[in-house]
N, C-alpha and C positions, 0 to 999 in steps of 0.2 A: 408845750401846753396844748392839750387836746381841744378840738373845736366841737362845740355842741351842735349836733345835727338834729333838726326836728323831723320826726317821721310822721307822716300822715297816717291816721288809723286805717288800716286795710280792712275792707269788708271780707268776710269769709266767702270764698268763691264756692258756689254750689255746682254740682254736676248738671249737665244739660238735661239728663233724664229726670232729675228732681225738679228742675224748673218747668219742664214740660208737664210733669204730673201735677204740679201745683196749678198750672194754667188750666189743665183739663178739669180739675176739681172746681176751680173758681168759675169756669164757664158753665159747668153743670149745675150751678146754684149752691155750691158749698159742699161740705162733707156729708156723707150719708149718716143717718142716725145709727147709733150702735144697737146691738141686740137688746141690751139692758134698757135703753131709751124706748125702743119699740114695745117691749114687754110692759114697761111701766105705763106707757101711754094707753095701751090696750086695756090695762087694768083700771086706769083712771076713767076711761069713757064707759065702762060697763060696771055693773054692780058686782057680779061674780063672773069669773072666767074659768073655763075648764082647761085642763092640761091640753086637751085636743086642740083648743083654739090657739094656744101658744105655739104648739108644734106645727099648726097649719101655716103660720106666718114665718116659720123658720127658727123659732126659739128652742134650743135644746132643753130637755127636761131638767138637766142638772143646774141650769141657770136659775130655775125656779127655787130650788133649795138654797142656792147662794143668795138670792134676793130676799128670801125669808130670813136668813141669818143676818143680813144687813139691815133688815127692818123696812124694806121697800114693799114687800108683799106679806100678806097674812094668809096662812093656810086655814081655810074655813072647814074643809072636810076632805075626804079622800078624792083627789083630783079637782078640787075647787079652790080658787084663790081670789083674793080681793086686794085692792091697793090699801096700804096702811094709811090710816088717818094721821096727818101730820099737823102738829100744833104750830101756830104762828109764834115765832120767836120775839 
């Protein structure tokens, strides 16, 4: 007759470098904003934004096309963008 042995749930062990990285991020005030978040924040604080302004803060130009396809930005004219107006749900 087999004896039932209770096993305690083991936590997944993480590597030391992963723990150290998480500690550095937590001490630095959390994760850095993504490029998409930075671009959208810039567009929200200004009425219209030039492509030059996005590239000045490190946003690649192809991100702008992706964000227009997703509906986050609206292309107003050649080289000019604005944040899309979002309706409250």
